[in-house]
C-alpha positions in Angstrom: -49.5 -20.7 -35.6 -47.0 -18.4 -33.8 -44.3 -20.0 -31.8 -44.3 -19.7 -28.0 -41.8 -17.3 -26.5 -39.4 -18.4 -23.7 -40.2 -16.5 -20.5 -38.2 -16.5 -17.3 -39.7 -15.9 -13.8 -39.0 -12.1 -14.1 -41.0 -11.9 -17.4 -43.8 -13.9 -15.8 -43.9 -11.6 -12.8 -44.0 -8.6 -15.0 -46.8 -10.0 -17.1 -48.8 -11.0 -14.0 -48.5 -7.4 -12.6 -49.4 -5.8 -15.9 -52.4 -8.0 -16.4 -53.7 -7.0 -13.0 -53.1 -3.3 -13.7 -51.8 -2.2 -17.1 -51.3 1.4 -15.7 -48.5 0.3 -13.4 -45.5 2.6 -14.0 -42.1 1.1 -15.0 -40.7 2.4 -11.7 -43.4 0.6 -9.6 -43.1 -2.5 -11.8 -39.3 -2.6 -11.4 -39.5 -2.2 -7.6 -42.0 -5.0 -7.4 -40.0 -7.3 -9.6 -36.6 -6.4 -8.2 -34.9 -5.1 -11.3 -33.7 -1.6 -12.5 -36.4 0.5 -14.2 -34.3 0.5 -17.4 -34.2 -3.3 -17.3 -37.9 -3.4 -16.7 -38.5 -1.1 -19.7 -36.3 -3.3 -21.9 -38.1 -6.4 -20.9 -41.6 -5.0 -21.5 -40.4 -3.7 -24.9 -39.1 -7.2 -25.8 -42.4 -8.7 -24.7 -44.2 -6.3 -27.0 -41.8 -6.9 -29.9 -42.2 -10.7 -29.5 -46.0 -10.4 -29.6 -46.5 -11.7 -26.0 -48.0 -8.3 -25.0 -50.6 -7.3 -27.6 -51.7 -4.0 -26.3 -53.6 -2.2 -23.5 -57.3 -1.6 -23.6 -59.8 0.5 -21.7 -62.8 -1.5 -20.5 -66.2 0.2 -20.6 -69.4 -0.8 -18.9 -71.9 -1.4 -21.7 -74.9 -0.9 -19.3 -73.7 2.6 -18.3 -73.4 3.5 -22.0 -77.0 2.5 -22.7 -76.3 -1.0 -23.9 -77.5 -3.1 -20.9 -78.6 -6.1 -22.9 -75.9 -8.5 -24.1 -76.4 -11.6 -26.2 -74.5 -14.2 -28.1 -75.5 -14.7 -31.7 -74.8 -18.1 -33.3 -74.6 -17.5 -37.1 -74.6 -20.0 -39.9 -73.3 -18.8 -43.2 -74.2 -20.6 -46.5 -72.4 -21.1 -48.7 -69.3 -20.9 -46.6 -67.0 -19.4 -49.3 -64.1 -17.0 -48.9 -65.5 -14.3 -51.2 -68.6 -14.1 -49.0 -66.9 -14.5 -45.7 -64.5 -11.5 -46.0 -67.1 -8.8 -46.5 -69.3 -10.5 -43.8 -66.5 -10.5 -41.3 -65.6 -6.8 -42.1 -69.2 -5.7 -41.7 -69.9 -7.5 -38.4 -66.6 -6.3 -36.9 -67.5 -2.7 -37.8 -70.9 -2.8 -36.0 -70.8 -0.7 -32.8 -72.8 -3.4 -31.1 -70.2 -6.1 -31.7 -68.0 -6.9 -28.6 -66.3 -10.1 -29.7 -66.4 -12.2 -32.9 -65.4 -15.9 -33.2 -65.0 -18.2 -36.2 -66.1 -21.7 -35.1 -66.1 -25.3 -36.1 -69.3 -27.3 -35.9 -72.8 -26.5 -37.2 -72.5 -22.8 -36.5 -69.9 -20.8 -38.3 -69.6 -17.7 -36.1 -70.3 -16.6 -32.6 -70.9 -12.9 -32.1 -71.1 -11.2 -28.7 -73.2 -8.1 -28.9 -74.3 -5.3 -26.6 -77.6 -3.5 -27.3 -80.0 -1.2 -25.5 -83.0 -3.5 -25.2 -84.9 -6.4 -26.9 -86.2 -4.1 -29.6 -82.7 -3.0 -30.4 -81.5 -6.7 -30.5 -84.3 -7.6 -32.9 -83.3 -4.6 -35.1 -79.7 -5.8 -35.1 -80.5 -9.4 -35.9 -83.0 -8.5 -38.7 -81.2 -5.5 -40.3 -77.6 -6.6 -39.9 -77.6 -10.4 -39.9 -80.6 -12.1 -41.4 -80.9 -9.5 -44.2 -77.5 -10.6 -45.5 -77.8 -13.1 -48.4 -75.0 -15.3 -47.0 -76.6 -15.7 -43.5 -78.6 -18.9 -43.4 -79.5 -18.9 -39.7 -79.1 -16.9 -36.5 -79.8 -18.2 -33.0 -79.8 -15.8 -30.1 -78.7 -16.5 -26.5 -79.2 -13.7 -23.9 -76.4 -13.2 -21.4 -77.8 -13.0 -17.9 -74.5 -12.6 -16.1 -70.8 -12.8 -16.9 -67.6 -13.0 -15.0 -64.0 -12.0 -15.7 -61.6 -14.9 -15.4 -58.1 -14.9 -14.2 -55.1 -13.6 -16.2 -53.8 -15.8 -19.0 -50.4 -16.9 -17.9 -48.1 -19.2 -19.9 -47.6 -22.7 -18.7 -44.3 -23.6 -16.9 -41.7 -25.9 -18.4 -43.6 -28.9 -17.0 -46.8 -27.8 -18.7 -48.6 -26.7 -15.5 -50.3 -23.4 -15.0 -47.7 -20.9 -13.8 -50.1 -19.1 -11.5 -51.0 -22.3 -9.8 -47.4 -23.5 -9.4 -46.5 -20.1 -7.9 -48.8 -20.8 -5.1 -51.6 -18.4 -6.2 -55.0 -19.1 -7.6 -55.7 -17.9 -11.1 -57.5 -14.6 -11.0 -56.3 -13.7 -7.5 
């Protein structure tokens, strides 16, 4: 497990601003945080090198791209052996319908968030890409009716409390 990184209030402010809008320029970021643009650039570069900032992503609306039905697939793999898991993980991650993929504890081994066009497309995906695989013992499907984005992930303060809460703001605001 990676070690946590020590962050000061300026780092936390930079992270909060970038999480809310990753397109913020260094000049705007520096002005908001109260440091020189070069200092801000150095801090963001350090946060990237240390692995705190993992990257920037463009979010797309699946429904506007013809994939308006989203589901969670609970997948049980048997036998649960490394030589079967590697190719399975690679295949599922490569599917264009896959949005997120989790390895779990408990009776189900994997949770896969998928986006498809309609129920027929979901049935095709489950039958052709999951249950047709010899290592897949069972798939349960849960349709997603609605989902919400949650607040930004901010590291806890030294006392272990949520830094967004201790700063007087609500997470996600």
